[in-house]
C-alpha positions as CSV (number, residue, x, y, z in Angstrom):
1,M,11.8,21.8,-11.0
2,A,9.8,24.9,-12.3
3,Q,9.5,23.4,-15.7
4,Y,8.0,20.3,-14.3
5,L,5.6,22.4,-12.4
6,D,4.5,24.4,-15.4
7,L,4.0,21.0,-17.3
8,I,1.8,19.7,-14.4
9,R,-0.3,22.7,-14.4
10,T,-0.8,22.5,-18.0
11,F,-2.0,18.8,-17.8
12,G,-3.9,19.5,-14.6
13,Q,-6.4,21.7,-16.4
14,T,-7.8,18.5,-18.1
15,F,-8.9,17.1,-14.8
16,E,-11.7,18.2,-12.6
17,K,-9.4,18.2,-9.6
18,F,-5.9,17.2,-8.9
19,E,-3.4,17.8,-6.1
20,L,0.2,18.5,-6.3
21,K,2.3,17.6,-3.3
22,R,6.1,17.9,-2.9
23,I,7.6,15.0,-1.0
24,P,11.1,15.9,0.4
25,R,13.8,13.4,-0.8
26,S,14.5,12.5,2.9
27,E,10.8,11.2,3.1
28,N,11.0,9.4,-0.3
29,E,13.6,6.7,0.1
30,E,12.7,4.8,-3.2
31,A,13.3,7.9,-5.3
32,D,16.4,8.8,-3.4
33,Q,17.9,5.3,-4.0
34,L,17.1,5.6,-7.7
35,A,18.6,9.0,-7.9
36,K,21.8,7.6,-6.4
37,L,21.9,4.7,-8.7
38,A,21.3,6.9,-11.8
39,S,24.1,9.3,-10.7
40,S,26.6,6.6,-10.1
41,L,26.3,5.1,-13.6
42,T,28.9,7.0,-15.6
43,I,29.0,4.4,-18.4
44,M,25.3,4.7,-19.2
45,R,24.7,8.4,-19.3
46,D,22.7,8.3,-22.4
47,R,20.4,5.5,-21.3
48,S,17.3,5.6,-19.1
49,I,16.5,3.4,-16.1
50,T,13.0,2.0,-15.9
51,L,11.7,1.2,-12.5
52,L,9.0,-1.4,-12.4
53,T,6.9,-1.8,-9.3
54,Q,5.0,-5.1,-8.9
55,E,1.7,-4.4,-7.4
56,H,0.5,-8.0,-6.8
57,P,2.7,-11.0,-5.8
58,E,3.4,-13.6,-8.5
59,I,2.3,-16.5,-6.2
60,E,-1.1,-16.1,-4.6
61,E,-1.1,-16.9,-0.9
62,V,-3.0,-20.0,-0.1
63,A,-5.8,-19.3,2.4
64,K,-5.3,-21.0,5.7
65,E,-8.5,-22.0,7.5
66,V,-8.8,-23.5,10.9
67,L,-12.0,-25.0,12.3
68,V,-12.3,-25.5,16.0
69,N,-15.3,-27.6,17.0
70,T,-15.6,-28.5,20.6
71,N,-18.6,-29.9,22.4
72,K,-17.4,-28.9,25.7
73,P,-19.2,-26.1,27.6
74,C,-17.4,-22.7,27.2
75,W,-17.3,-19.8,29.8
76,K,-19.2,-17.6,27.3
77,D,-22.1,-20.0,26.7
78,E,-24.0,-18.6,29.6
79,I,-23.5,-15.1,28.4
80,E,-24.5,-15.8,25.0
81,A,-27.6,-17.6,26.2
82,Y,-28.5,-14.6,28.3
83,L,-28.0,-12.3,25.4
84,T,-30.1,-14.3,23.1
85,T,-33.1,-15.2,25.4
86,D,-32.9,-12.5,28.1
87,R,-32.8,-15.3,30.8
88,Y,-30.0,-16.3,33.1
89,Q,-29.7,-20.1,33.3
């Protein structure tokens, strides 16, 4: 861990500002699962595991729109009229 910290500090000098925050394994389930997977693979000790994170869904969600148009009087019509005209009907 100390070697990683030294490396980060070296690279950090190239930035105006950076923050290094240690996240305990108990609070980082994704890293914990990846570490468990890597340690359980005895056959593939000399290979690396690449974790790909998909930031956006492959299929765009279709927007759902609902238009409600009623010509019936509504309980808030009088309030809206008062707020816009300063007169109570």
